[in-house]
C-alpha positions as CSV (number, residue, x, y, z in Angstrom):
1,M,171.3,80.7,103.0
2,L,173.0,79.2,99.9
3,S,173.7,75.9,101.1
4,A,174.5,73.4,98.1
5,I,174.0,73.0,94.4
6,D,171.2,71.4,94.2
7,H,170.7,70.2,90.4
8,V,171.7,70.8,87.1
9,V,169.5,71.7,84.2
10,L,170.0,69.6,81.0
11,A,167.4,71.3,78.0
12,V,166.6,69.2,75.2
13,S,165.0,69.0,72.2
14,N,162.9,66.4,72.9
15,L,162.3,64.7,76.2
16,E,161.7,60.9,75.4
17,D,165.0,60.8,73.1
18,A,167.1,62.7,75.5
19,S,165.9,60.3,78.1
20,Q,166.8,56.9,75.9
21,A,170.2,58.3,74.7
22,L,171.0,59.1,78.5
23,R,169.7,55.6,79.4
24,E,172.3,54.5,76.9
25,A,174.9,56.0,78.2
26,G,174.6,54.1,81.8
27,F,172.2,56.3,83.5
28,D,168.7,55.4,85.6
29,V,166.6,58.2,84.0
30,V,163.3,58.5,86.1
31,P,160.0,60.3,85.4
32,G,159.8,64.1,86.8
33,G,156.4,65.6,85.8
34,R,154.6,69.1,84.5
35,H,155.3,72.7,85.3
36,P,152.6,75.2,84.8
37,V,154.8,77.1,82.2
38,G,154.8,74.6,79.5
39,T,158.1,72.3,80.2
40,E,158.1,69.0,81.3
41,N,160.7,67.0,83.0
42,A,162.7,63.5,83.9
43,L,165.4,63.3,86.3
44,V,168.6,61.7,86.9
45,P,169.2,61.5,90.7
46,F,172.6,60.9,92.4
47,A,173.5,59.0,95.9
48,D,174.9,61.9,97.1
49,G,171.5,64.1,96.6
50,T,171.8,65.7,93.8
51,Y,170.4,64.9,90.1
52,I,170.6,66.3,86.5
53,E,166.9,67.6,85.9
54,V,166.5,66.8,81.8
55,L,163.7,69.5,80.6
56,G,161.9,69.8,77.0
57,F,159.2,71.9,76.1
58,R,156.0,70.9,75.2
59,E,155.8,73.9,72.9
60,P,157.9,76.9,71.8
61,N,158.0,79.5,74.3
62,A,160.7,82.4,73.7
63,S,159.5,84.1,76.9
64,H,161.3,81.2,78.8
65,R,164.6,81.9,80.4
66,W,165.9,78.6,78.8
67,W,164.2,78.5,75.9
68,P,167.1,80.9,73.9
69,L,169.4,78.6,75.6
70,L,167.9,75.8,73.8
71,Q,168.0,77.2,70.5
72,R,171.7,77.8,71.0
73,G,172.5,74.0,71.0
74,G,170.8,73.1,75.0
75,G,172.9,70.7,76.7
76,V,173.7,71.4,80.2
77,V,172.6,75.0,80.2
78,D,172.1,76.0,84.0
79,I,172.6,75.5,87.8
80,C,170.3,75.7,90.5
81,G,171.4,76.6,94.3
82,T,169.6,75.5,97.3
83,S,168.0,78.0,99.4
84,D,166.7,77.8,103.0
85,D,165.9,81.6,102.7
86,L,165.3,82.5,99.7
87,A,164.6,86.3,100.0
88,D,167.6,86.3,102.1
89,D,169.5,85.2,99.4
90,V,168.0,87.1,96.4
91,A,169.3,90.2,98.6
92,A,172.7,88.8,99.0
93,F,173.1,88.5,95.3
94,R,172.0,91.7,94.8
95,K,174.1,93.6,97.2
96,A,177.1,91.6,95.6
97,G,176.1,93.4,91.8
98,I,173.9,90.9,90.6
99,P,170.2,91.4,89.1
100,Y,167.7,88.8,90.5
101,S,164.1,88.6,90.3
102,D,161.6,88.3,93.6
103,P,161.0,85.0,94.7
104,R,157.8,83.5,92.9
105,E,155.9,80.4,93.4
106,L,155.8,77.5,91.1
107,G,155.4,74.0,91.4
108,R,155.2,70.7,89.1
109,V,152.7,68.0,88.9
110,R,154.7,64.5,89.6
111,H,153.9,61.6,86.9
112,D,151.6,60.1,89.9
113,G,149.6,63.1,90.0
114,H,151.2,64.4,93.3
115,Q,151.6,68.4,93.5
116,L,155.0,70.0,94.6
117,R,155.3,73.2,95.7
118,F,158.7,75.2,95.6
119,A,159.8,78.8,95.3
120,V,162.4,80.1,92.3
121,A,164.5,83.2,91.9
122,N,166.9,83.8,89.0
123,P,169.2,86.2,88.0
124,T,167.7,88.3,85.6
125,E,170.9,88.6,83.7
126,D,173.9,86.2,83.2
127,I,171.4,83.3,83.2
128,G,173.1,79.6,82.9
129,V,176.3,81.6,84.4
130,I,175.3,82.7,87.9
131,N,173.1,79.9,89.5
132,F,169.5,80.6,90.0
133,L,168.3,79.4,93.9
134,C,165.1,76.7,94.6
135,Q,163.3,76.7,98.1
136,D,161.3,73.2,98.8
137,H,157.9,74.4,100.4
138,T,156.8,70.7,100.3
139,P,159.6,68.1,101.3
140,R,162.8,67.8,98.8
141,S,162.6,64.4,99.1
142,E,159.4,64.4,97.3
143,R,160.8,66.5,94.8
144,V,164.1,64.2,94.4
145,P,164.1,60.5,94.4
146,A,166.2,58.7,96.5
147,G,169.4,58.0,94.2
148,R,170.1,54.8,93.1
149,P,172.9,52.9,91.4
150,H,173.9,53.9,87.9
151,P,174.8,51.3,85.3
152,N,177.9,53.9,84.0
153,G,178.9,54.1,88.0
154,A,177.7,57.5,88.2
155,K,177.7,58.6,92.5
156,G,177.0,62.1,92.1
157,L,177.7,65.6,91.1
158,Q,181.5,67.0,91.6
159,R,181.6,70.0,89.8
160,V,180.4,72.3,86.9
161,L,182.7,74.0,84.8
162,V,181.5,77.4,83.2
163,A,183.3,79.5,80.4
164,V,183.4,83.2,80.8
165,P,185.3,85.7,79.0
166,D,186.3,87.7,82.4
167,L,186.4,86.4,85.8
168,A,186.0,89.5,87.4
169,K,182.1,89.3,88.2
170,A,181.9,86.1,89.0
171,R,184.7,86.5,91.4
172,K,183.3,89.6,92.7
173,C,179.8,87.8,93.3
174,Y,180.6,84.7,94.7
175,E,183.4,86.1,97.0
176,Q,180.7,88.3,98.4
177,V,177.9,85.7,99.3
178,L,180.1,83.1,99.7
179,G,182.1,85.1,102.3
180,K,185.3,83.5,101.1
181,L,188.0,83.9,98.7
182,G,187.8,81.1,96.0
183,R,190.8,78.8,94.9
184,E,192.9,79.6,91.6
185,V,192.7,76.7,89.1
186,E,194.4,75.8,86.1
187,R,192.8,73.5,83.2
188,R,195.6,73.2,80.4
189,E,193.8,70.6,78.6
190,L,191.0,73.1,78.1
191,G,193.4,76.0,77.4
192,A,191.8,78.0,79.7
193,R,192.5,79.0,84.0
194,G,190.0,80.1,86.2
195,V,188.4,80.5,89.8
196,E,186.9,77.6,91.8
197,F,184.1,77.8,94.5
198,A,183.0,75.3,96.5
199,I,178.8,75.2,97.5
200,G,178.3,72.6,100.0
201,R,180.0,69.4,98.7
202,Q,180.3,70.5,95.0
203,K,182.4,73.2,93.2
204,I,181.7,76.0,90.4
205,E,184.8,76.6,88.0
206,Y,184.8,79.8,86.0
207,L,187.1,79.2,83.4
208,V,188.8,81.9,81.2
209,P,190.5,80.9,77.9
210,T,194.4,81.1,78.2
211,R,194.9,80.5,74.4
212,E,192.3,81.3,71.3
213,D,192.5,77.8,70.0
214,G,191.8,76.0,73.1
215,E,188.5,74.1,73.9
216,I,187.3,76.9,76.3
217,G,188.0,79.7,73.9
218,H,186.2,77.7,70.7
219,W,183.6,77.6,73.4
220,L,182.8,81.1,74.1
221,K,183.0,81.8,70.3
222,Q,180.2,79.4,69.4
223,R,178.3,79.6,72.8
224,G,179.1,82.4,74.5
225,P,179.3,82.7,78.7
226,S,177.8,79.5,79.4
227,V,177.6,76.4,81.1
228,Y,180.3,73.9,79.3
229,A,180.3,70.8,81.4
230,A,179.0,68.7,84.3
231,M,181.4,67.0,86.4
232,L,180.6,63.4,87.7
233,E,182.1,61.3,90.4
234,V,182.2,58.0,89.0
235,E,183.1,54.6,90.2
236,G,183.8,51.4,87.8
237,G,181.5,51.4,84.9
238,K,181.7,52.5,81.3
239,P,182.9,55.9,80.6
240,I,180.8,58.9,80.1
241,G,181.2,61.7,77.7
242,V,178.9,63.7,75.3
243,V,175.8,62.3,75.0
244,E,175.2,63.4,71.5
245,G,171.6,62.3,71.8
246,A,170.7,64.8,74.9
247,N,171.9,68.0,72.7
248,G,175.7,66.9,73.0
249,A,175.4,67.4,77.0
250,R,178.8,67.2,78.1
251,L,178.7,64.5,81.4
252,L,182.3,64.4,82.0
253,A,183.7,61.7,84.5
254,V,185.8,62.5,87.3
255,L,187.1,59.2,89.2
256,A,185.7,58.1,92.8
């Protein structure tokens, strides 16, 4: 069952530089490890159990699903859902009309040499719009370190905003997969309206522009359907916004 948002993926041009920029923005960034597909990561773990995966490429890889998104600017590019039955969840997304890959075994060698094992499955279309899935084979606590206090007050992931030209596909997908109706939302400050779905404690918000000169309208023209921002629950600390040194990642604060 799709039970939570596991993490968001932040694709960056230079992992070391982006990690430093995130530290300067008040985040605690910890080493991650290397994947066998030519990528490596660092992690920003939160007290609510979610995290930001800061992902870089050791070498160009046009066949990797996130490489084209990095070429279009990177930043927050994808959403991972936690699954306790990957085959069942893949079947649910396919039934909802979303082309999805078969589950495949993957892993990561942590910076201390420990081998992590997990399986993933991905939408083969709408990459970065419909979430992908992860199921742990080694304990999740080994993959995701316990969240520590962040100097900027960030406590956890509250929601992810996704810009789309039409709500119909996302609405149908999540209403079928989750078995509940979405909640209508309006974002006047972004010139948008949309529909929100709760996945565990977090939410995904799909937004369509209500005016051409609005922020979501501009984003769609520049980047196409994609994640616009991650919104973080923050208590005190320094404000968070666009982290330019991390490929312009939009990490927006929601006061706790």
